[in-house]
C-alpha positions, 0 to 999 in steps of 0.5 A: 432709052426710058422717059424720066419725070422731073417734079418741082420745075423752078430753080433747080428742076428745069435746069435738071430737066434740061440734062437727061435732054441733052442725053436724047431722053424725053422729060415730062416735067411736072410742077403745081405752077401753072406760069412755070409749066407754060415758061418750060412749054414755051421753052423760057427760062425760069432762072437768071443761072448762067446759060441756062436760058440758052440751053433750055432754048435750044431744047427739042422741043419733041423731047421735054414738055410740062404739064401740072399734073402728076398723073401725066408725069408718071404714065409714060416714063419709068423713072422719076425725080421728085426735087422740092422745096424743104424749108427748115422745121420749127425744130431745126430739121428739114420739113418735107411737106412740099415732097411728101406732097408730090409723093401722094400724088404720084401714088395716086397717079401709080393706081393706074400705071401698069409698069414699075416706076422708080422714084427719086428724091433728091431733098435732105432726107434723113433715115427716118424721113424715108418712111414718110415718103414711103407712106405717101407713096401707098400701098402699091408698092408692087408698083414703084421703088424709091430711091432718096438722096440728100 
């Protein structure tokens, strides 16, 4: 089975990261916050959601690792799931500024990768925002495919 990367390891992301691991897949979690990465690496929960701390503590050490670098999370996995905060903007819509920042980092990391990488955006994303996601990933279209689920 192939590896998965999860970008954004706070409340939702680290819960999601635990799921593929229980299905015997390896997961590389990526988050810019070192404290979150350290907690995941030490198998400590970063949320108070019921049952999550027990599940995270039981995860196979070899199947879940965390990093602050997008490059670490792109090189081996063939699928990446982006979960980022989408605050409400001044027009009342969702802001993708955090998601787009991660997509730029993924796009830069893809320069050094030979295989195709699927990127799933698990955030509210309007059809016109999909173009922003594609632009953020960069011009290496032969190296990635994108799926937006909102």
